[in-house]
Residue, then its C-alpha position, 0 to 999 in steps of 0.5 A: m650670279t657666279i660664272g657657272d650660273a651665267a654660263k647656264a643662263s646664257g648657254v656659253p661655257a665658263k671658259m668662253i666667258r673668261y675668253y670673251e672677257s680677256i679679248g674685251l668682247i664683254p666687260k670684265a666681271v665685277r669681283n666680290d670680296s672673295g675674288y669670284r666673278y659676279y655677273a648681272i642679268t645684263d651680262v647674261h643678255t650680252l652673252r646670249f647675244i654673242r652666242r646667237g651671233r656665233d651660232l650664225g657664224f659671225s666672226i668675233d670682229a663682226i660680233m664686236r661691231l654688232l654689239a656696239l650697234w646693239r648698244d647704240h640706240h641711235r644706230a642706223s639699221a643700214d649699218v647692221k644690214r651691211i654686216a649681215l650682208d657681208h657675212a652672207a656673202a662670205l657664207r656663200s663663198k664658203i658654200a661654193d668652195l665646199e660644193a667644189m670639193l664635194g663633186p670630186i669626192e663623190y665622183l671618186a667615192d662612186h668609182c671606188q669598189g669599196d671591197h677587199r682589194s687595195d686599188c682605189p681611185i681615191m688613194d690614186d687621186l691623193a697620191d697623184h696630187v702629191a706627185r704633181s705637187e713635188h714635180e711643180a716644186r722641182e720645176t720652180r726651184p732655181r737651177h744652179t749653174k757654174t756661174t751661180q754667185r755665192r756671197g759675191v764670188s763667182t764660181 
């Protein structure tokens, strides 16, 4: 089947199929006499596997490892489970990071009048952060004194 057919059958866009080929996630497609890529049903199964992995948020690297295990009929399920648990831990960490951002945003939005006036705690908070960052940057810059050496010469 053509790349368009493989894309429809797998739910993976043709552009991503070409990308997955370029990084070795799937084998290079066989080319027919006209130079068009030709995909077998096994390629479509692999693309569906990849798509489901991406839908679940697995990284390309994790999917490569999972594909290798999928193809290895002597695999230990413990190896598959470890990849899944590592991914779950990473997702929990991202969720915690997002929740940590959500609280302050909701607090600021709750305290914003949302009317025609220009004063807004959301803008104040963002501007205060900029000011604090600039102050911290100034505090961490090295201070130059009269005895600062440049290119090995004292001034």
